[in-house]
N, C-alpha and C positions, 0 to 999 in steps of 0.2 A: 208219538214215540223215538222220532227223527231225533228232538233237541234232548232226549235224555239218553239217545246213544251217544249224541254229539259229547256230552259232558260227562259221560262215562269213559269218552276215549281220552276227553282232552283232562281230566283229572284221576290218575290214579290214586287210589285209596289202599292201603294196607289196613288190615284189623288184628291190633297186638293188644296184647293185655298187659297192665301195669308190671306184672312180673317179669314176662318176656322183655318188656321196655329196658327194665333195671338190668337186666342180663345183659341184652346187646349192649347197653352203655359200658357194663364195664369188660367185657370181651373186647369192643372195640377201643377201650382206653387201655387196657391190658397189651395189647398189639402194638398201638400206636408208641408206646413210652415203656421200655423195660425196666425202669423206676417203679412202675406201677406192681401193689400186690393186695393181696386179699388173704386176711387171717380172721379167724372166728370158730365159735364151736360149730362143727357139723359143717364147713362149709366145704369140704373139698370132698373125700369118698362119697359122702353121703349125700351130696349137693345142694346140701343146705337145707336147714330144718323147714324153709318153705319154699324150696326148690329155686329159691334167686340166683343162686350158683350153679345151677345145672350145665353139667358138661365143661365147664371151666377146669377142674381138676383133671379131667383127659385131655383138654387141650395143652395146658400149659405146666402141667407136675406138679409135685409137692414142694418146691422151692418159689414158687409163686402162688401157690392155692395150698394156706395151712390150715391144718386142722389145729385146734390149740386145746389144751385142758379147761375143763369147768373155772377158770377163774380170771373175772374180767380185771381185777386190777391186775393181774399179771399179765396177761397180753395187751391191753388197753396201753399199759407202761412198754412193753416190747415196740408196737406201733407208735407210740411218740418217740420213743430212742431212733425207731427208724428212720423216721421223720426228722428229726434232729441230723441225722446222717444224712440227708440228702434223697431217702426213699421216697416216695408217694406210697405209702398203705393206706390201703381201705379198712377197716376193723369195724366188722360186724358185730352188732349185739344181738344176739336170739330175740331177746324184748328191749326198748328202751328201759321198760323197770328194771332189770337189772344191770343196767347202765348206773345203776347209785352204788353199787360194788366198786365202782372203778371213775365217780365224779371226781376225784383228787386228783385223777391225770387227766381228767378229761379239761377240767377248769385250773386247775393251778399248773401243771405242765403245758397242756396243751394251748391254753386261752391266754396265757400272758408271755410267754415266753417272746413271742414276738416285739413285744412290747418293751418287755424288759430288758430287752438285747438293744434297743434302739434301733429295729430294722436289722441287725446283723444275722438272727437265727429266724429264719421262717419255717414253720412248722405245715407243712403240706398234707394235711391229714383228712380222710374221711370219716366219722363215725355214722353207721347207717345200721337202720335194723326198723323193725315194723314200730309204732308208736299209737299211743291212745287206748279208747275200748274194744277189744274182740268182741268174742261171743262166746258166755260162759264159764268166763276164766277168775271172773270174782276181782276183789280188792287192788291184792297184791301184782296183779298181771292185767290190769284195765286204766291206768292214767295218763294223762296227756303230757310231755313233756315241752311243751313247747314255749309256755310263760318261763318253765324254771330255765331252759337255758338260753333264753331269749333275752333274759336278763343280765346276762354276762357279756361285757366287754371282751372284744379278742375273739369270739366265735360270730361266725355265719351260720345264720338255723334257717336249713330251708325246712319247705313241707308240698310235698306236692300233690298233686290231686289227681289227674289224670295221665294216661300214658304219655302224651306229649311232654306236661311235666317232668315225668321221670326220667326219661333219657335226656331230654336237654339240660336238667338242671344237675343231673348225677355228674355227667360229662363235665359239665363246669365247675361242678365242686373239685373232680379229683385232679383238674389242672389248676385248681386255685393254690395260692401258696400259702393261704389262712387254712385255719382248723375250721372244718366245717361238719355241723352239726344237720346229719341227713332225715328227716321224721317221715318213714313210710306209712301206709295202715297194712294191716294184715289184711281185714276186709275188702280193700281194694284190689290185691294181689291179682285176683282172677277176674276181674272186670276187663272187660275187651273195648278198647277206642277205636276210632278210625283214627290212621296217620297217615299224610300229604307224603310225596316223594319229597319233599324238601327236608321234613323232617326225619328221614330215612337215611338222609346223608350220613357219613360218616364226619362230617366237620360241624353237625347242627349241635350248635348248644342255645342254651336260653339264661341269659344275663340275670347273674343272682342278685338278689333285690329290686326286681322289677316285677310289679304284680300285672295282672293280664283282667281285661273286662271281657268277660264271658258272656255277657248279654248286655244290650244295651236297653236304658228305659229312662224314666222320665219324672217319676213320680217319687221313686224311694231308692236310694241304697244298701244292698244286703251286701257286708263284707264278711268273708272269710276264707277257712284254708281247708288243706284236705278234703276227708270225704263229705264233712258239711256243705263245701261247694255243691257238689251233684241235689244234696237237700234244697240250697236254696233254689237253683234252676229247675229242679218241681217245684216248688211253691212259687214259682215264679208264673210258669206254665199255669196253674191252677188261677193265680191271684189275676192273670192276661184274661182269663174269660168272667171278670167280675169288672174289667176296665182298669185295672191297675197294674200299670208297668213298672217292674223292677228292673233296676241295674246292679247286676253280680258281678262283684268283683272279687277273684280270684287271688288272693295274695301271693300266695307261691312261695315268699322268702317271708319269715317272720325278722330276722335281723341280717340286714340292715331292713326296717320297714319303708313301703315305697308309699311316703304319706302323699306327695303332689298327686299321683294317683287317685286317692280316697278321696281329698281335698277337692280336686277337680271333678268329681263323680257327686260328692255331698254340694258342692256350689251350683249343681246342675238340678239337682231333684228338691235338695232344699230336707231331706230325711232321711235317718239311717239307722240301720239296724244292724249288730256285728254278731256272727253266728260261729260256734266254737263246739268244741266236745269237750275240753277241760274244764275244770272249775272256776266260780265267777270270782272269786277272791285276786287281785293283783293279775287277771289274767290279760290274754292277748287283747279281747275286746274292752278291757277295762284302760288298755293303753292307747288301744284306737282311738277311742270316746277324749281320754285326756289330751291326745296330740288334736285331736279337730277342735275342741274348746279353746284350746292356749294358740290356735294359729286361725287363719283368715275365713276358714268356713263355718266357724262357731255363727259368726254374724248373719249367714245363709240359711243356718237351720229353722224351719218354721215349726218344730216339737222338740222336746227333748229326745237323746238318742238313746235306744233300747237296747240290751244285751240279750241274746238267745245263748245259753251255756249249758255243760254239764250241771247235774245237782250237786250242793255242795255236801256229799257225803261220800263216804269210799263205796267204791260200786258193790252192789247187792250180788248175790250167785243166782237169786230167782231170776229167771227170763222175765216176767211181769214187771217185777221191780226192775231190774237193768232197762227195759224197754223205758221205763218213765224216769231214768235216771242220764239218760243221754236226749239231743236235741231230735225230736221229730219234725216230720215237715210240717204236721199241724201246728207246733207251737212257733213254727217261723211266720206261717200265713196269720196267728192270731196276734203273733207282735208285730207285724206289720200291719196289720187293722187297728192295732192299739194306737199307733205313732201316726194314722194316717184318721185317725177318729171317726173310723169308721161302723 
């Protein structure tokens, strides 16, 4: 009892859900830098469609928390222009599915200008909102854009899993002079995680482009991002009871990809499974497998790498079909056993 008490006294933990972690990050950066502002549909008076911007309009007013019309091409263009002029906008898409209305602004205007100006014109903008499949919203609102935007040079693409990722990476994204695509997950917003005092500090940031090993293991490497990281950890717990120790790598960033961390893990375990919610063709897992094959880690593989992905179809509406269309814990366990020839 005494040892438990001492531990609790030494390590203060704060339980914060992903929604509040994002809210805190924006609040602190708005307070820190008067050039930062937020715009998007319903972000101000309604506190955000998913309440991520709750309280910010009351605190900072109309000038810095701006409700826009339902026109992604228009307000994304306004945000990019503001970044050109020296401001640091946070442009919220109610869902990344709607970013297709504004993809010319994201790719041609934001991603390419820093390069085309030979470094003379930075574009410090964050495009953020929920990405990937939600629940019961069918094909047009259920796709993952990690591979779409990860394909494009000039963008940094971030995909947080837990509250620490969300808080530290969003602060880093807002401070970055490059356009950052910030891919949240609607189903993770209400999930609480324990955060340490260090993470709760206002100067806490997570460097973009650095993955994190969430669980150490020796038999097989699981590489994932966003919500699927949690699935990998759950699968690893099940497999540990059967004597299989999985190393779980949380990518955190899609572009630039932390190949060094992936290679170091694969060279230790000799086996690789990638897990993502997006479609298989030209996906994040496909890129990871190619990088491993082209690099020094390939010689350490004892079996072919395997991808666990969403099914290669538009998302069905019926729940039973939806469940079969996205990776489940049992799919990860099956793939691990396949790779290990169990």
